[in-house]
N, C-alpha and C positions, 0 to 999 in steps of 0.2 A: 755529536750531541751537545746541546746548548747547556753549559754548566750553570749559567745564571738561572735558567728556567727550572731545571731539575735539581738544583742544589747538590750536585755531586752524587745523585742516587745511582748506585752501581749494582743493584741486585739483578740476578738473571731472570729473564722472562720465563714464566712457568709453562709456556706453550712451545716457543722456539729456542729457548735458552740463549737468546741474544741480549746484548746490553746496548740498546739503542732506544732510549726513552725520549718521548716528546710530551708536550702539554697541550691539550685541546683548548678550544675557546671557552669551555665550561670549567677549566682549571683542573681537569683530571689527567692522570698519567696514562699514556698508551704506548705500546711498542710500535716503533716505526717499521719493523720488519713484518710482523703478522697482524698488526692493528688490534692487539689484545688490550682491553681496557681494564685497569686495576683500580682498587678502592683508594689508592693514595691520591691525595690532592695537594695542590701547591699552596703553601702558606703565604698569605697576603699580609704584608706589613703596613700598618697605618703610619704614614710619616708625621701625622699631626699628633700622634700619641707621645706624651712625655712621661717617662717613668717617674713615679713619685708624686705626680701632680694630682692624681685622683685619690680621694680619701673618703671613708665612710662617714657621712654626716649624721645619719639616723639609723636606728635598728628597728625594723618593723617585725611584727609578729603575724603569723598566719601563713597561708599557702603561698608558694612562690610561683604557682602556675598563673599564666596570663589570663586575666578576666575576659570572658567572651564579650564581644560587642553586642549591645542590645538592638533588636530589630523592633518591628511593630507587630501587633496582634493580627493574625490572618487565619482564615479557614481554608480548607482544601478546595472548596468550591471557588474561592477567589483565585487560587492558583490555576485551576482549569479555565476559569474565565479569562485570565490574562493570556494563557496559551491559545485559546480560541480566537481572541482578538488578533494575536500575532499571526496565526494561520490565515485568518480572513484578510488581514492587511497584505500578506504576501500574495494571495490570490488576486486582490484588487490591483496590486502593482503589476501583475502578469496580464491584466486586461479584463478581469471579471468586473461586471457592473457594480459600482459602489452600493447600489440598492440591495444587493445580495447580503451585505453585511449589516447595513443600518436598518433595513426594513424587514428582513427575514431572519437572519441568524440571531440577532439580538432578541427578537420576539420569541423564537424557539427556545433560547436560553432562559428567558424569563419564565416561560411555561414550564420548563424542566425544573427550575428552582422552586416554583410553586407546587408542582406535582410531587416533587420529592420532599417538600416541606422544609426547605433550607432557607427560603426567603420569600417575600411577597405573600405572606400568610400570617394570620393572626394567631396561629397555633403551631409554631415552628418546632421541628425536631432539632434539639441542640444538646450540647454537652453541659452538664450541670456543675462539675467541679474539676479543678485542675490543681495538682500539687505543684509546689515550687521546685524547680529543677536547678541544680547548680551547673556551672559551666562544664564541669568534667563528669557529670552523671551519665550513666549508660541509658540510652533511650530504649533499649530492648527490655530493660527491666521495669519499664514504666507502662506496661500493657494494662495494668489495673488502675492507672492514674485517672482515666476518664471513662465515663460511661454515657451511653446515649439513652435518653429518656424523653418522653413527650411532656412538654410543659402543660401544666393543668390550668395555669392562669392565662388570661388574654393579654396580649401585648399592645392592643390597640391598632394603630394604623400599620399598613404593610411596610416592610423595611427592605431597602435595596440590598444586594449582596455585599456591598462594601461596608455596610454597617451591621451585617449579621454577626460579625465577630464580637461586637461590643456586648452582645447578650450571652456570650459563652462564659465569661468570667471577668472579674475585675482586674484592673491593671496591677493591683498589688499581688494577686495570686499568680500573675503571669510575669512578674518583674524579671525573673531570671530565665524565662523560657525563650529560646531562640528559634524553635521550629514552629510548625503549624499547631494550632490549638486542638484540632480534632483528628489528627492522623491515627492515634491509637484507637479511638472510638470508631473511626471510619472502617477499621479492620476487624471489628467485633463479630462474633458468630451470628448475631441477629441480623446485622446488616449484610453479611455475606450470604445468608439464606435468601434475602430479598435483593439479590444482585441486580435486578432490573432497575433499581432506583439509584445505583451507584454509578457515578461518572468515572471513567477511566481514560487513559490515553487513546485506546482503540476507539472508544465511543466519541472522542472529539472528532475523529475522521468521519464517523457515521453521522454525527450531527452536521458537519460541514457538507457531507453528501446530500443530506435531506434539504438543506438550505439551497444548494445548487439546483436540485430537482424542482423545488417549489418555485424558485425564480426562473426556471427554464433556461438556465445557462448552458451553453454548448460544451460542457465539461463533464464527461462521464466518470464513473468510478475508477475505471482503468487509468484515465488521464490524471485523476487526483493522486492515485497511488504512485504513478510514475513521477509526478512532481515531488512527492514526498521522498521517493527513492533517490532522486537526483539532488536533493537538498534545497530545492526552490521553496518548499513549504516546510517550516520547522516542525519536527516531530521527534526524531531520535534523541536529540539533546536539547529539546525545546525548553527544559527547565533552566537552562543557562541564561535565557533572556528574561527571567523573572527579576524584578527590582532587587537591589541589594538588601533592602530592609526586610524582604520576604526570605528569610534564611531557611534553607533546607537541611535537615539532619534527621538521623534516626529513621523512624518509620515512614518519613516522607519519601525516602528512596524507594520503598516498595510501591508507591503510587505513581511516581513521576519518572522512574528509571525505565527506559525502553531499550531492549536488546535487538529488536528486528522490526521491520515493517509488516503489519498483518496482511494476510492474503485477501484477495477479492471476496472470497466466500465469507470470511469472518466479518469483514466490515459491512457487507450487505446484510448478513444475519443480524448484526447489532443495530443497523439502521431500521430494519423492520421491527425489531423489539422496541426501539425508541418510539416508533410511530404508535404502537399499541399502548405503550406506557403513557405517552403524552396525550393520547386520545385526540389526534389531530383530525380536522374535518377533511373533506375531499380536496385533493391537490388541484391546482389550476390545470386545465385540460392540456394534454400534449397532442396538438393537432398535427396535420401533415406539414404545416408551415414551421413547426418547431424543429430545431436541429437535433433534438433527442429522438424524434420519430424515426423508425427504421427506413422510411422512404428517403429521407435526407441523410441520415447517418450512414446508410449503406453506400452513398456516393463517396463519402470520405474514406471508408474502408476499401472500396474498390480502387481508389487512387493509391492508397498506401500499399496495396498488394499488387499494383501494376497490372490490374485487370482491365479489359476494354470497357469503355463507357456504354457500349451497346448491351452490356450485361445488366444494367440497371433496370430497364423496363421488365426484364424477366424476373428480377427480384421482386418488383412491385406486383407482377401478376401472380407469383407464388404466394406473396403476402395476402393478396385478395382471396386466393383459393383456400388458404388456411384460416381465413376469417380474422386476420391479425391487423387489418388496416383500420379497424374501428378505434377511435381515440379512447374509448372506455377501457380497452385492454392495456393502455399505456399510461393511464392516470389512476393513481391510487385513490380508492374510495372504499371505505369499510363496508358500505352497504351494497355496492355494485361489484367491485373488483378488489377484494381485500389482500392483494399481493403487490409487493413493490417490484416493478419490472426491473430486469437486468438489461438495460437498453443496449449496452455494448455487446454483451454475450449473445443476446437474442438476435441482434442484427448480424453478427458473424455467423450464427447458425443458419440464418436465412440465406446468406451467400453460399455457404457450404452445400446446403440442400439444392440450391439453384445450380451449382456446378455439377452436382451428381445427376441432376435431371438432364442437363444439356450434354455433358461429356461422359457420363457413365461412371467414371472413376472406379472401374473394376479391374484395373491393370491390363485391360485389353482394348476396350472400346475407345478410350481417349487417345491411345496411340494410333489406332487405325484411322480415326477421324483426322488426326494431325498429318498422317501420311497422305490421306486423300486431299487435304487442303494444300499440301505442298506440291501436289501434281497439277494444280490448276494454273491457268495462265496468269492470273493476278495474285499469285501466292504471296507476293511482297506486301499486299494490303490486307491479307487475311490473318486472323489470329491463329497462331499455332501453339497448342498447349505444350508441345515438346520444347519449342524455343523459350516460351514463358518459364517453364520449369528450370531450364538451364540458367537463365538470367537471374531469376529470383533465388534459386538455390545457392548460387555463388555469393549473392549479396547477403543471404541469410546466414551463411557460414561466417562471413566476415563480421557481421553484426553480433552474432553470438560470441565469437572470440573477443571482440571489443568489449562486450558487456562483461564477460567473465574476467577479463583483464582489469577492468575498472573496479569490479567488486573486490578482486584480490588486493588492489592498491588502496581501497577506500579506508579512511581512518574513522573507525567507530568510537575510539576513545574520546571521552569528553574532556574539555579543558578544566571543568570543575567536577571532578569525580564525586559521586555520592557514596556514602557508607552508612550501613544500617546500624553499626555499632561503633561507638567512639573508641573502643579498644582496638578495632581493626583499622582505624584511620591511618596509622603509620604504615600498615601493610599496603593499603590502597595507594597512598602517596608514593611508596617505594616502587610499586608496579608501574605507576604512571611515569616515574623518573626513568625506570629501565626502558619503558617503551619509547620515551623521547630520545634516549641515548641510541637505541637501535635504529630509530628513524634517522637520526643525524648520521650515523655510520652508513646507512643505506644510501643517503643522499651523496655522501662523499665518495663512496665506492662506485655508484652508478652515474654520478655527475648529473642527476636529475631529481626533481622533487618527488617525494614519496607519495604525496596526495594525488587525488584524481583531478585532472584539469576540469575547469568549469564547462558544463554542457548547457548550451542554449536551450531554453524550454521550447518544445514543439509538440504538436499533436500528432505528427507523422514520424514514423520510424525510418523511412527511406526517402530518398530523393531520386526521382527518375527523370532522365532526359536532359538535365542541365549539365553544365561543366562541373567536374569533380563530383558527379552523381554516382549512385550505386549501380547504374546500368541504363541502357536505352529504354525510353518510355514506350509502352505498348497500349496506351489509352485510346489511340485513334484507330486501332485495328478493327476490322470488320468480322462479324460472326457468320458471314455467308457460307463459309466452308463447313459449318456444323449445323446449318439450317436448310430445310427444304420447304417448298411451297406446296401446301395442300389446300385446294379450293381458294387460292389466292392469299392464304394466311401463312406467315412464316411459322414453321413447326420444327422442333429439334429432330435431327436425323436419328438420334438415339430414341428408340420407342419403349425401352424397358427401364425400370428403376429398381435397384436392389436395396433391401433394407433388412436389418436383423429383426428378430421377433419382437414386435412392439407390445410388450406387456408392462403394465404399470408397476408390477411387482419387481421388474428387473431394472427399473430406472434408479439405480443406486450408484454410489461412488465406486463400489467394487466391480461393477459390471465391466467397465473399460479394461481393467487389469485382467479380467477373465477372457475377454474376447479380442483383445488387441492383436494377438498373434494371428487370428483368423481373418482380420479385416484386410482389405486391399491396401497395398503399400502407398499408392497414390492418394487414397483417402486419408490415411494416417499422416502422410506428409502435409497435406493441406490443413488438417486439423492442427498440427504442430506449428504451421506458419501463423495461423490466427492466434494460437496460444502465445506465441512470441510477441505478436502485435499488441495483445491485450494483457500479457503477463498473468495468465491464468493457467491452471493445470489442465492437461488434456481430458481427464475424466470429467472435469467441471464443464468444459465446452461440449464434450460428447453427450452428456446428459441433456443439455439444452437442444442439441441436434435431434435427439430422440423425441423430445417434446414437439419440436416443429414438424418432424416427420409424422408423428401421430396425428397432429392436426391436419396435415395435408392428405395423408392416406385415408384416414377415417372421415375426412370431410367435416371440419368444424364450421365451415362457412354456411351460406344459405343453402338449404336442402341437404345439409350434412347427414341427417338421419338416414336417408335412403342410401346414400353412398357408403355410409359406415357399415350397414348390413351387408351390402353386396361385396365390399372390399374385404370384410372379415371372413366371409365364406370362401373367397378366392385364396386368401392367405392360409386358411386352415387346410385346404386341399394341398397346397404347395408344401406346407410343413409335413404333412403325412407322407408325401412322396419322397421328400428328402430324408426323412427318418428311415424309410425302407431301404434307401441306398446307403444309409449310414453317414449322410452328409450333415452339413451345418444347417441349423434352423434359420433359413432366410426366406424373405418374401420377395416376390417379383410382381410388381404392379404395372400395368400398362396405362399410360396417360393418353 
């Protein structure tokens, strides 16, 4: 034991009872035998200090607490504006067109500020009074300090968001305030009831998504959320990038603190609510030449799932039969199609329905077709579902384990922790210090960094066919083993198509949990594969599959009314027969 470092400290370790103390780089004592860290720290002697040289020159009155540094006046909308710009800059750095930020996102943000009456209006909603807060005052007790009311007088010209804070109160009223001006009023009951007009961290992603769709960028909502999860787009601790003069404290933590990335369903719902709130006109058309259209987006998902390229024409044929090729169904228009399409989920559902149409996916037909394809002379050139399943299943297991491992090692703690109460500041800082000590111990014991290694941004989950890839590529394989010629036209050898009872009342999120055990395992596995690619829940994707099946079976394309009546009658007879046998209510339709 180094006597100079430990100053002769000879106490027994409370864990292993050894007397073998060392001093870490942080100056804390730890047991060399069991690595137990104690509260004792090494005393540092200042060699420049001379006893007796310091004397008290003046005696001051008042508090001894350190006076907080003053920032500038700012509003909550300014904080969200800064975070939006940082998120847009990150996307532009990753390759998104700069016009997405300058020409689209900024315009949407101005419309939001005007519709919510925070700026760009002659009659803004603003805070009318703010009391002076001292540096040590408790922000939680200041809930009644500010109130939101509508200004009765006219301010004249419109004001940009950067000057909106000047109307909230004078600098003398705010001289001691170091947080935002309107955090307390932003959380009042009246504004909570009109939550559609409140910006939040989740809605920043929704607004980014709307700007990407409007500018027709080849970046789906799943891609955006994956970039956020991997840390390429600031979100979880985005408040750390705010300027130093925009100090966060008190109720600001309730607005800018994020504990997890929202799911696909929540962001899509907020995006649709924003469209209705902003009263946006019809979006630019999503034609077949756009990378968001299912005809081109399906090519990307077929490559990522290692499926053959010859499957793409069948996806397009199915899309035509379902009447989903029309660009009006993929372009938001409140008068024609008032629904925001889920481009990624809808395309994945089209591929799944196509796989069911060609391979059956009933736990019997697909394996019989694979056996027949393997017996042919040119079996090496034919696509085998059995081989594809083995290759993709092994890669999927490795990818899931790698993802779970990265999530377990991911550091969610912020460098600048937020606290809603000044009295709890010491507790928050102590927890942060303990977390840092545990991380240092983990790095020393494991001889590796505790954080997750940087992941290069990519639109694909897997790499097929190259060196160090996830497996051999099957894109060039032929579908001749599962197709037959009828009147000179390639037709799937599988002549039947199974589907559950397609009733609109059953298309809920609870349906999948109720019927999952009765579904074929091959279909469930394919559903989970695309859920992993898109990072969505199986029930969410299954609901979209039912929508596509309803359009295909009931015929939403040209002449769909006649097919709908005939198919409904067939499905009713089959349900009656299965009920008599006590079986599952499923339909079987011949194409």
